[in-house]
C-alpha positions as a Markdown table, in Angstrom:
| # | Residue | x | y | z |
|---|---|---|---|---|
| 1 | Met | 43.0 | -26.2 | 16.8 |
| 2 | Thr | 42.9 | -26.7 | 13.1 |
| 3 | Ser | 39.1 | -26.9 | 13.3 |
| 4 | Arg | 38.9 | -23.7 | 15.2 |
| 5 | Arg | 41.0 | -21.9 | 12.6 |
| 6 | Phe | 38.8 | -23.3 | 9.9 |
| 7 | Trp | 35.5 | -22.1 | 11.4 |
| 8 | Arg | 37.1 | -18.8 | 12.3 |
| 9 | Ala | 38.1 | -18.4 | 8.7 |
| 10 | Val | 34.6 | -19.3 | 7.6 |
| 11 | Phe | 33.1 | -16.8 | 10.0 |
| 12 | Val | 35.4 | -14.0 | 8.8 |
| 13 | Ala | 34.7 | -14.8 | 5.2 |
| 14 | Ala | 30.9 | -14.8 | 5.9 |
| 15 | Ile | 31.1 | -11.4 | 7.6 |
| 16 | Ala | 33.2 | -10.0 | 4.7 |
| 17 | Phe | 30.7 | -11.3 | 2.2 |
| 18 | Leu | 27.8 | -9.8 | 4.0 |
| 19 | Leu | 29.6 | -6.4 | 4.3 |
| 20 | Trp | 30.4 | -6.5 | 0.6 |
| 21 | Leu | 26.8 | -7.4 | -0.3 |
| 22 | Ala | 25.5 | -4.5 | 1.8 |
| 23 | Ala | 27.9 | -2.1 | 0.1 |
| 24 | Ala | 27.0 | -3.5 | -3.3 |
| 25 | Cys | 23.3 | -3.1 | -2.6 |
| 26 | Ile | 23.8 | 0.5 | -1.4 |
| 27 | Tyr | 25.8 | 1.2 | -4.6 |
| 28 | Asp | 22.9 | -0.2 | -6.7 |
| 29 | Ala | 20.5 | 2.1 | -4.9 |
| 30 | Val | 22.6 | 5.2 | -5.6 |
| 31 | Leu | 23.4 | 4.1 | -9.2 |
| 32 | Pro | 20.6 | 6.2 | -10.8 |
| 33 | Val | 22.0 | 9.3 | -8.9 |
| 34 | Val | 25.6 | 8.9 | -9.9 |
| 35 | Ser | 25.0 | 7.7 | -13.5 |
| 36 | Ser | 24.6 | 9.7 | -16.6 |
| 37 | Ala | 22.2 | 8.9 | -19.4 |
| 38 | Gly | 24.6 | 10.5 | -21.9 |
| 39 | Cys | 21.7 | 12.2 | -23.8 |
| 40 | Pro | 22.5 | 15.2 | -26.1 |
| 41 | Lys | 20.4 | 18.4 | -25.8 |
| 42 | Ser | 17.6 | 17.6 | -28.1 |
| 43 | Lys | 13.8 | 17.5 | -28.2 |
| 44 | Val | 13.9 | 13.9 | -29.4 |
| 45 | Val | 16.5 | 11.3 | -28.4 |
| 46 | Val | 16.6 | 7.7 | -29.8 |
| 47 | Val | 18.2 | 5.1 | -27.4 |
| 48 | Asp | 19.3 | 2.3 | -29.6 |
| 49 | Ala | 20.1 | -0.8 | -27.5 |
| 50 | Glu | 21.5 | -3.0 | -30.3 |
| 51 | Gly | 22.7 | -0.6 | -33.0 |
| 52 | Leu | 19.8 | -1.2 | -35.4 |
| 53 | Val | 18.9 | 2.4 | -36.2 |
| 54 | Arg | 20.2 | 4.0 | -39.3 |
| 55 | Ser | 19.8 | 7.4 | -40.9 |
| 56 | Val | 17.0 | 9.0 | -38.8 |
| 57 | Asn | 16.4 | 12.7 | -38.3 |
| 58 | Ala | 17.0 | 12.6 | -34.6 |
| 59 | Ala | 19.8 | 12.3 | -32.1 |
| 60 | Val | 20.7 | 8.7 | -31.5 |
| 61 | Ile | 22.7 | 7.3 | -28.6 |
| 62 | Lys | 24.0 | 3.7 | -28.9 |
| 63 | Gly | 23.7 | 1.2 | -26.1 |
| 64 | Leu | 21.2 | 0.7 | -23.2 |
| 65 | Ser | 23.1 | -0.2 | -20.1 |
| 66 | Ile | 21.2 | -0.7 | -16.8 |
| 67 | Ala | 22.8 | 2.5 | -15.5 |
| 68 | Arg | 21.7 | 4.4 | -18.6 |
| 69 | Phe | 18.1 | 3.1 | -18.2 |
| 70 | Leu | 18.0 | 4.2 | -14.6 |
| 71 | Ala | 19.2 | 7.6 | -15.5 |
| 72 | Leu | 16.9 | 8.3 | -18.4 |
| 73 | Gly | 15.0 | 10.9 | -16.3 |
| 74 | Lys | 18.1 | 13.1 | -16.5 |
| 75 | Cys | 17.7 | 13.5 | -20.3 |
| 76 | Asp | 16.7 | 17.0 | -21.4 |
| 77 | Ala | 14.6 | 15.5 | -24.2 |
| 78 | Arg | 10.9 | 15.3 | -23.8 |
| 79 | Tyr | 10.5 | 12.4 | -26.2 |
| 80 | Leu | 12.6 | 9.3 | -25.7 |
| 81 | Ile | 12.3 | 6.5 | -28.3 |
| 82 | Ile | 13.8 | 3.3 | -26.9 |
| 83 | Val | 14.7 | 0.7 | -29.5 |
| 84 | Ser | 15.2 | -2.7 | -27.8 |
| 85 | His | 14.0 | -6.3 | -28.0 |
| 86 | Gly | 11.3 | -7.4 | -25.7 |
| 87 | Leu | 12.4 | -10.5 | -23.9 |
| 88 | Arg | 10.6 | -13.3 | -22.1 |
| 89 | Val | 11.8 | -13.8 | -18.5 |
| 90 | Val | 13.7 | -17.1 | -18.4 |
| 91 | Ser | 13.1 | -17.9 | -14.7 |
| 92 | Ser | 11.6 | -16.0 | -11.9 |
| 93 | Ile | 10.2 | -16.4 | -8.3 |
| 94 | Phe | 8.0 | -13.3 | -8.1 |
| 95 | Ile | 7.3 | -12.3 | -11.7 |
| 96 | Pro | 4.5 | -14.1 | -13.5 |
| 97 | Lys | 5.7 | -16.5 | -16.2 |
| 98 | Asp | 6.2 | -15.1 | -19.7 |
| 99 | Ser | 6.2 | -11.5 | -18.3 |
| 100 | Phe | 7.8 | -8.8 | -20.4 |
| 101 | Ala | 11.3 | -7.5 | -19.9 |
| 102 | Leu | 13.1 | -4.8 | -21.9 |
| 103 | Glu | 16.5 | -6.0 | -23.2 |
| 104 | Thr | 19.6 | -4.0 | -22.3 |
| 105 | Ser | 23.0 | -4.1 | -24.1 |
| 106 | Glu | 24.5 | -6.1 | -21.3 |
| 107 | Ser | 25.0 | -9.9 | -21.6 |
| 108 | Ala | 24.0 | -12.2 | -18.8 |
| 109 | Ser | 26.9 | -13.9 | -16.9 |
| 110 | Pro | 27.5 | -15.6 | -13.6 |
| 111 | Leu | 28.8 | -12.3 | -12.3 |
| 112 | Ser | 25.5 | -10.4 | -12.9 |
| 113 | Pro | 24.2 | -11.1 | -9.4 |
| 114 | Leu | 27.5 | -9.8 | -8.0 |
| 115 | Leu | 27.3 | -6.6 | -10.2 |
| 116 | Tyr | 23.6 | -5.8 | -9.4 |
| 117 | Pro | 22.7 | -7.7 | -6.2 |
| 118 | Leu | 19.8 | -5.4 | -5.2 |
| 119 | Phe | 18.2 | -5.4 | -8.6 |
| 120 | Val | 18.7 | -9.2 | -9.1 |
| 121 | Ile | 17.2 | -9.9 | -5.6 |
| 122 | Thr | 14.2 | -7.8 | -6.3 |
| 123 | Glu | 14.0 | -9.1 | -9.9 |
| 124 | Gly | 14.3 | -5.6 | -11.4 |
| 125 | Val | 17.1 | -7.2 | -13.5 |
| 126 | Val | 16.5 | -10.6 | -14.9 |
| 127 | Glu | 17.9 | -12.9 | -17.6 |
| 128 | Gly | 15.9 | -13.0 | -20.8 |
| 129 | Arg | 15.9 | -14.4 | -24.3 |
| 130 | Ser | 14.5 | -13.0 | -27.5 |
| 131 | Phe | 12.6 | -15.2 | -30.0 |
| 132 | Gly | 14.9 | -17.4 | -32.0 |
| 133 | Ser | 18.0 | -16.6 | -29.9 |
| 134 | Ser | 19.9 | -18.9 | -27.7 |
| 135 | Ser | 21.9 | -16.2 | -25.9 |
| 136 | Leu | 20.8 | -14.7 | -22.6 |
| 137 | Lys | 20.8 | -10.9 | -22.1 |
| 138 | Leu | 20.2 | -8.9 | -19.0 |
| 139 | Ala | 16.8 | -7.2 | -19.1 |
| 140 | Val | 14.9 | -4.8 | -16.9 |
| 141 | Thr | 11.4 | -5.4 | -15.6 |
| 142 | Glu | 8.8 | -3.1 | -14.1 |
| 143 | Arg | 10.3 | -3.9 | -10.7 |
| 144 | Ile | 13.3 | -1.7 | -11.4 |
| 145 | Val | 11.2 | 1.4 | -12.3 |
| 146 | Pro | 10.9 | 2.7 | -8.7 |
| 147 | Phe | 14.7 | 3.0 | -8.7 |
| 148 | Met | 14.8 | 5.2 | -11.8 |
| 149 | Gln | 15.3 | 8.9 | -11.8 |
| 150 | Pro | 11.8 | 10.5 | -12.1 |
| 151 | Leu | 10.7 | 10.9 | -15.7 |
| 152 | His | 9.4 | 14.4 | -15.3 |
| 153 | Gly | 6.6 | 14.4 | -17.8 |
| 154 | Lys | 8.5 | 12.7 | -20.6 |
| 155 | Val | 6.9 | 10.7 | -23.4 |
| 156 | Leu | 8.5 | 7.2 | -23.9 |
| 157 | Ile | 8.0 | 5.3 | -27.1 |
| 158 | Leu | 9.1 | 1.7 | -26.9 |
| 159 | Val | 10.0 | 0.2 | -30.3 |
| 160 | Thr | 9.9 | -3.4 | -29.1 |
| 161 | Cys | 8.0 | -6.6 | -29.8 |
| 162 | Pro | 4.9 | -6.7 | -27.5 |
| 163 | Met | 5.8 | -9.9 | -25.7 |
| 164 | Gly | 4.3 | -10.7 | -22.4 |
| 165 | Asn | 2.5 | -8.1 | -20.4 |
| 166 | Val | 4.2 | -5.0 | -21.8 |
| 167 | Thr | 1.2 | -2.9 | -20.6 |
| 168 | Arg | 2.2 | -3.5 | -17.0 |
| 169 | Phe | 5.7 | -2.2 | -17.9 |
| 170 | Ala | 4.3 | 0.9 | -19.5 |
| 171 | Lys | 2.0 | 1.6 | -16.5 |
| 172 | Ala | 5.1 | 1.4 | -14.2 |
| 173 | Leu | 6.8 | 4.0 | -16.3 |
| 174 | Ile | 3.7 | 6.2 | -16.0 |
| 175 | Ser | 3.8 | 5.8 | -12.3 |
| 176 | Arg | 7.4 | 7.1 | -12.3 |
| 177 | Gly | 6.4 | 10.4 | -14.0 |
| 178 | Ser | 6.0 | 9.7 | -17.7 |
| 179 | Ile | 2.9 | 11.3 | -19.1 |
| 180 | Met | 2.6 | 8.9 | -22.1 |
| 181 | Val | 4.1 | 5.5 | -23.0 |
| 182 | Ala | 3.5 | 3.9 | -26.4 |
| 183 | Tyr | 4.5 | 0.5 | -27.8 |
| 184 | Pro | 3.7 | -1.3 | -31.1 |
| 185 | Arg | 0.9 | -3.8 | -31.3 |
| 186 | Phe | 2.8 | -5.5 | -34.1 |
| 187 | Asp | 6.1 | -7.3 | -34.2 |
| 188 | Val | 9.1 | -5.1 | -35.1 |
| 189 | Phe | 11.7 | -6.8 | -37.2 |
| 190 | Glu | 15.3 | -5.7 | -37.5 |
| 191 | Gly | 14.9 | -4.9 | -41.1 |
| 192 | Asn | 12.2 | -2.3 | -40.6 |
| 193 | Val | 13.4 | -0.7 | -37.3 |
| 194 | Ser | 14.8 | 2.4 | -39.0 |
| 195 | Tyr | 11.6 | 2.9 | -41.0 |
| 196 | Val | 9.4 | 2.7 | -37.9 |
| 197 | Val | 11.7 | 5.0 | -35.9 |
| 198 | Ser | 11.7 | 7.5 | -38.8 |
| 199 | Arg | 7.9 | 7.5 | -38.9 |
| 200 | Ile | 7.8 | 8.1 | -35.2 |
| 201 | Val | 10.2 | 11.0 | -35.4 |
| 202 | Ser | 8.1 | 12.6 | -38.1 |
| 203 | Ile | 5.0 | 12.2 | -36.1 |
| 204 | Val | 6.6 | 13.7 | -33.0 |
| 205 | Asp | 8.1 | 16.7 | -35.0 |
| 206 | Lys | 4.7 | 17.7 | -36.4 |
| 207 | Cys | 2.5 | 17.0 | -33.3 |
| 208 | Arg | 0.8 | 20.0 | -31.7 |
| 209 | Ser | -0.6 | 18.3 | -28.7 |
| 210 | Leu | -0.5 | 15.1 | -26.7 |
| 211 | Arg | -3.9 | 14.2 | -28.1 |
| 212 | Ser | -2.7 | 14.5 | -31.7 |
| 213 | Leu | 0.4 | 12.5 | -30.8 |
| 214 | Ala | -1.6 | 9.7 | -29.3 |
| 215 | Ser | -4.0 | 9.7 | -32.3 |
| 216 | Asp | -1.1 | 9.5 | -34.8 |
| 217 | Leu | 0.8 | 6.8 | -32.9 |
| 218 | Ser | -2.4 | 4.8 | -32.7 |
| 219 | Ser | -2.8 | 5.1 | -36.5 |
| 220 | Leu | 0.7 | 3.8 | -36.9 |
| 221 | Gly | -0.3 | 0.7 | -34.9 |
| 222 | Phe | 0.9 | 1.6 | -31.4 |
| 223 | Lys | -0.9 | 1.1 | -28.1 |
| 224 | Val | -0.8 | 4.3 | -26.1 |
| 225 | Val | -0.9 | 4.3 | -22.3 |
| 226 | Glu | -1.5 | 7.8 | -20.7 |
| 227 | Arg | -1.5 | 9.1 | -17.2 |
């Protein structure tokens, strides 16, 4: 009798877990729809994942959660400057070793697979580590891009270290509707982040066409990927 009760309890627990997992995956799928990017009405918005940007002539929002990243397509801004570390993926089944992932503001924890089961299973969300750091952060890969709100002709400029295959990440953003994605060919250090962002904002403010923007960003040392 005791054995029957035990296995019945195991069965009920398993069913409850599967129902919860299904509900959590459904929530992940609708997260881009129900989330807000929190962008002010502005032509240019800087998304500062780690609070590194100081005194730039543009609207700045602090923090890059997974929900915010998924909802960036809701921003009114045409130009989004994302300031975040580029991380190397710590472990993966499907993603090639040393692939690029964009750091979020969320720390990795044992609860991460429970919070984002759909994205963790598909490896759209992974654990990553920046150079010289021992702490693990949650990061997004190109595999999460199909879940994003459409980017509707936006220009995304990634101020990040070009670790791994960042070009593949940029091309995924292009496939989601962005018309241009740029990232630096050089390493960006915390001490010169504000300078780099200020230069980008100045270039964007004076640009008259996408061609001139691409040329000016290239002169600044950025790789430009266009549709």
